[in-house]
C-alpha positions as CSV (number, residue, x, y, z in Angstrom):
1,M,0.0,0.0,0.0
2,S,1.4,3.4,-0.9
3,A,2.2,6.1,1.6
4,L,-0.6,8.3,0.3
5,S,-3.1,5.4,0.6
6,H,-2.3,5.2,4.3
7,V,-3.3,8.9,4.7
8,A,-6.5,8.4,2.8
9,L,-7.4,5.2,4.8
10,A,-6.8,7.0,8.1
11,D,-8.9,9.9,6.9
12,V,-11.9,7.8,6.0
13,A,-11.6,5.6,9.0
14,I,-11.5,8.4,11.5
15,Q,-14.4,10.3,9.9
16,F,-16.5,7.1,9.7
17,A,-15.8,6.4,13.4
18,C,-16.7,9.9,14.4
19,F,-19.9,9.7,12.3
20,S,-20.9,6.5,14.1
21,V,-20.7,8.2,17.5
22,A,-22.3,11.4,16.3
23,A,-25.2,9.5,14.7
24,A,-25.8,7.5,17.8
25,L,-25.9,10.6,19.9
26,Q,-27.6,12.7,17.3
27,T,-25.1,15.5,17.8
28,E,-23.1,17.7,15.4
29,K,-21.1,19.4,18.1
30,F,-17.8,17.7,17.4
31,Y,-18.1,17.7,13.6
32,D,-15.7,20.5,13.0
33,I,-13.2,19.7,15.7
34,S,-13.0,16.1,14.4
35,A,-12.0,17.5,11.0
36,S,-9.2,19.5,12.6
37,L,-7.9,16.4,14.5
38,T,-8.1,14.3,11.4
39,Y,-6.0,16.9,9.5
40,I,-3.3,16.8,12.1
41,L,-3.2,13.0,12.3
42,C,-3.1,12.7,8.5
43,V,-0.2,15.2,8.4
44,L,1.7,13.2,11.0
45,I,1.1,9.9,9.1
46,S,2.4,11.5,5.9
47,R,5.5,12.8,7.8
48,R,6.3,9.3,9.0
49,Q,6.1,7.9,5.5
50,G,8.6,10.0,3.7
51,V,11.0,12.9,3.6
52,R,11.7,15.0,6.7
53,N,13.2,18.4,5.9
54,T,12.6,22.0,6.6
55,R,9.9,22.5,4.0
56,S,8.0,19.4,5.2
57,A,8.3,20.5,8.8
58,V,7.1,24.1,8.1
59,N,4.2,23.1,5.9
60,S,3.1,20.4,8.3
61,G,3.3,22.9,11.1
62,L,1.3,25.5,9.2
63,V,-1.6,23.0,8.5
64,T,-1.5,21.9,12.2
65,L,-1.6,25.5,13.4
66,W,-4.5,26.3,11.0
67,A,-6.4,23.2,12.1
68,L,-6.0,23.9,15.8
69,R,-7.0,27.5,15.5
70,L,-10.0,27.0,13.3
71,G,-11.1,23.8,14.9
72,S,-11.1,25.3,18.5
73,F,-12.8,28.4,17.2
74,L,-15.6,26.4,15.5
75,L,-16.0,24.1,18.6
76,W,-16.3,27.2,20.9
77,R,-18.8,28.7,18.5
78,V,-21.0,25.6,18.3
79,L,-21.0,25.2,22.1
80,Q,-21.8,28.9,22.6
81,D,-24.6,28.7,20.0
82,G,-25.9,25.4,21.3
83,G,-25.7,23.7,17.9
84,D,-25.2,24.1,14.2
85,S,-28.3,24.9,12.1
86,R,-26.8,23.1,9.1
87,F,-27.5,19.8,10.8
88,A,-30.8,20.5,12.4
89,K,-32.6,17.9,10.3
90,A,-29.7,15.8,9.0
91,K,-28.5,14.6,12.4
92,T,-31.7,12.7,13.0
93,R,-31.4,11.0,9.6
94,P,-28.3,8.7,9.6
95,M,-27.9,8.3,5.9
96,V,-28.2,12.0,5.2
97,F,-25.9,12.7,8.1
98,L,-23.4,10.3,6.7
99,V,-23.2,12.4,3.5
100,F,-21.9,15.3,5.5
101,W,-19.2,13.2,7.1
102,A,-18.2,11.7,3.7
103,I,-17.9,15.2,2.2
104,Q,-15.7,16.2,5.1
105,A,-13.4,13.2,4.6
106,L,-13.0,14.2,0.9
107,W,-12.4,17.8,1.9
108,I,-9.7,16.8,4.4
109,F,-7.9,14.7,1.8
110,I,-8.1,17.2,-1.2
111,T,-7.3,20.4,0.6
112,A,-4.1,19.2,2.2
113,L,-3.1,17.0,-0.7
114,P,0.0,19.1,-1.6
115,V,1.3,18.6,1.9
116,Y,0.6,14.9,1.9
117,L,2.3,14.4,-1.4
118,S,5.3,16.5,-0.4
119,N,5.7,14.7,2.9
120,T,5.4,11.2,1.5
121,K,8.3,11.7,-1.0
122,R,11.5,9.8,-0.4
123,T,14.7,11.8,-0.6
124,V,17.3,10.3,-2.9
125,S,20.9,11.3,-3.7
126,S,22.0,13.0,-6.8
127,T,23.3,9.7,-8.3
128,E,20.0,7.9,-7.6
129,E,18.1,10.8,-9.0
130,R,20.0,10.5,-12.3
131,L,19.5,6.8,-12.4
132,E,15.8,7.0,-11.5
133,E,15.0,10.2,-13.3
134,G,11.2,10.7,-13.8
135,T,10.2,8.8,-10.7
136,A,7.7,11.2,-9.2
137,S,7.6,9.7,-5.7
138,E,11.3,10.3,-5.2
139,V,13.0,13.7,-5.2
140,R,16.3,15.2,-4.3
141,N,16.1,17.5,-1.3
142,T,15.2,20.8,-2.9
143,P,16.6,23.7,-0.9
144,I,14.3,26.4,0.4
145,G,13.7,29.0,-2.3
146,W,11.5,31.9,-3.4
147,R,8.4,29.8,-3.7
148,D,8.7,28.8,-0.1
149,M,9.2,32.4,1.0
150,V,6.3,33.7,-1.0
151,G,4.1,30.8,-0.1
152,W,4.7,31.1,3.7
153,S,4.2,34.9,3.5
154,L,0.9,34.4,1.7
155,W,-0.1,31.8,4.3
156,S,0.8,34.2,7.2
157,L,-1.3,37.0,5.6
158,G,-4.2,34.6,5.2
159,F,-3.9,33.3,8.8
160,V,-3.9,36.8,10.3
161,V,-6.8,38.0,8.2
162,Q,-9.0,34.9,8.9
163,A,-8.2,34.8,12.7
164,T,-8.9,38.6,12.9
165,A,-12.1,38.4,10.9
166,D,-13.4,35.5,12.9
167,L,-12.7,37.2,16.2
168,Q,-14.3,40.5,15.0
169,K,-17.4,38.7,14.0
170,R,-17.9,36.8,17.2
171,L,-17.4,40.0,19.3
172,F,-19.8,41.8,17.1
173,Q,-22.4,39.1,17.4
174,A,-21.9,38.9,21.2
175,D,-22.9,42.5,21.6
176,P,-26.7,42.7,22.2
177,R,-26.8,46.1,20.5
178,N,-25.9,44.4,17.2
179,Q,-28.7,41.9,17.3
180,G,-30.4,41.9,13.8
181,H,-27.5,43.8,12.2
182,W,-25.1,42.5,9.6
183,I,-21.4,43.0,10.4
184,N,-19.9,46.0,8.8
185,V,-17.0,46.8,11.1
186,G,-13.3,46.1,11.1
187,L,-12.2,43.9,8.2
188,W,-15.9,43.3,7.4
189,R,-16.2,47.0,6.5
190,L,-13.4,46.5,3.9
191,A,-14.7,43.1,2.4
192,Q,-17.8,41.1,2.5
193,H,-16.0,37.8,3.2
194,P,-12.5,38.5,4.6
195,N,-12.4,35.1,6.4
196,Y,-12.7,33.4,3.0
197,F,-10.0,35.5,1.6
198,G,-7.8,34.3,4.4
199,E,-8.7,30.7,3.8
200,I,-7.9,30.9,0.1
201,C,-4.6,32.7,0.7
202,M,-3.5,30.0,3.2
203,W,-4.1,27.1,0.8
204,W,-2.6,28.8,-2.2
205,G,0.5,29.6,0.0
206,I,0.8,26.0,1.1
207,F,0.6,24.7,-2.5
208,L,3.2,27.3,-3.7
209,S,5.7,26.0,-1.1
210,C,5.0,22.3,-1.7
211,S,5.2,22.8,-5.5
212,A,9.0,23.3,-5.1
213,S,9.4,19.6,-4.2
214,L,6.7,18.1,-6.5
215,R,7.4,16.7,-9.9
216,G,5.4,15.6,-12.9
217,W,1.8,14.5,-12.3
218,E,2.1,15.6,-8.6
219,L,1.8,19.2,-9.7
220,L,-1.8,18.4,-10.7
221,C,-2.6,18.9,-7.0
222,V,-2.9,22.5,-7.9
223,F,-6.5,21.3,-8.0
224,S,-6.4,21.5,-4.2
225,P,-6.4,25.3,-3.8
226,C,-8.6,25.6,-6.9
227,F,-11.1,23.3,-5.2
228,V,-11.1,25.4,-2.0
229,T,-11.5,28.6,-4.0
230,F,-14.3,27.2,-6.2
231,L,-16.2,25.8,-3.2
232,L,-16.0,29.0,-1.2
233,L,-16.9,31.3,-4.1
234,R,-19.4,29.2,-6.0
235,V,-20.8,26.4,-3.8
236,S,-20.9,26.3,0.0
237,G,-19.6,29.8,1.0
238,V,-20.5,33.0,-0.7
239,P,-23.7,31.8,-2.4
240,I,-25.3,30.5,0.8
241,L,-24.4,33.6,2.8
242,R,-25.5,35.9,0.0
243,K,-28.9,34.2,-0.2
244,T,-29.3,34.4,3.6
245,G,-28.2,38.1,3.6
246,L,-30.6,39.1,0.9
247,K,-33.5,37.3,2.6
248,R,-32.9,39.2,5.8
249,W,-31.7,42.6,4.7
250,G,-32.2,42.7,0.9
251,H,-35.0,45.2,1.3
252,L,-32.7,47.7,3.0
253,R,-31.0,50.4,0.9
254,E,-27.9,50.3,3.2
255,Y,-27.4,46.6,2.6
256,Q,-27.9,47.0,-1.1
257,E,-25.2,49.7,-1.1
258,Y,-22.9,47.5,1.1
259,I,-22.9,44.5,-1.2
260,K,-22.7,46.8,-4.3
261,K,-19.7,48.8,-3.1
262,T,-17.8,46.5,-0.8
263,P,-15.2,44.1,-2.4
264,L,-16.3,40.5,-2.2
265,L,-13.0,39.0,-0.8
266,V,-10.0,41.3,-0.6
267,P,-10.2,43.7,2.4
268,L,-9.2,46.9,0.6
269,P,-9.7,50.4,2.1
270,R,-12.9,52.1,1.0
271,P,-12.9,55.9,0.3
272,E,-16.5,56.3,1.5
273,G,-17.8,55.7,5.0
274,H,-19.2,52.4,6.1
275,F,-22.8,51.5,6.7
276,L,-24.1,49.9,9.8
277,G,-26.8,47.5,8.8
278,R,-30.0,47.5,10.9
279,T,-33.2,45.5,10.6
C-alpha cells in the first residue's frame, strides 16, 4: 500500500468512526473539531512515510496551526450557540448525516493533498536521481527558495486575516446592541467575506511552497487550492451567505449599497464611509 493510501485510509476511518458516534448521539457538536484532529493525524502519518526536511516541517506545522486555531474556534462557536443549524434535520437521519461526514473526509484529503504528497516523498541522492529520473515519488532534497518564502508569507497573511475576521465577527455578534445587524466593522467593513480571503490565501500559499518539491503529475494537486477557491466562491460559502443576507436585509438600501460597493473578498480600504446594517 502506498504512503498516500495510508493517509486516505486513516482519513476515511476516523471520519466514519466519528460519524458512528455522532449519529448514535444525534449531535453535530464535534463535527468541525473532528476534522481538525483528522487533518493533524493525516499530516503526522504522511510525515512518518517519507521525507523530513525544513519544507516538510514548516508546511506540516502550518496545517497543524491552522487546524488547531480554526477547529477550536468552531468548537467554541457551536458550544456557545448550542448547535449548528446546518445539521438540524440531518443529524436525525443517519444516511443524510453520513453524506456530511463523507464530504468532510473528501475535503480533508483534497485540501491538504499538496502537503501529503510533499511529505510522502522519499529523498534520494544526486546519483540515484540521475538513475531514476522521472520517478515522481522520489526527489532530491530541494533547498528552500523563493516559492517557499512567497508561499509562507501568503499563508501568514491569510492566517492573520482569517483569525482577525473570525474574532471580530464573534465580538460583534456577542454585543446585544448588534442583534439583527449585519457585520460591517473592522475587516468586514473592507470586504464582505474577509475570512474566506484568508482561507484561500493559506491554501494557495501551502501549494506554492509544496510545489518546489513536487514533480510531474504531482503538480496536478494545484487542483487543491482551486477546489477550495471554487467551493467557497461558488458552492458552499459566498452563495449561501449571499442568499441568507438578501433574505434578511435585501429590502434595505444600506445593505444593497454595502454588497454593491464593498469588495467581495479582498479587504481593501474604501474611500467612502461604512454603513451599519440594521433591521
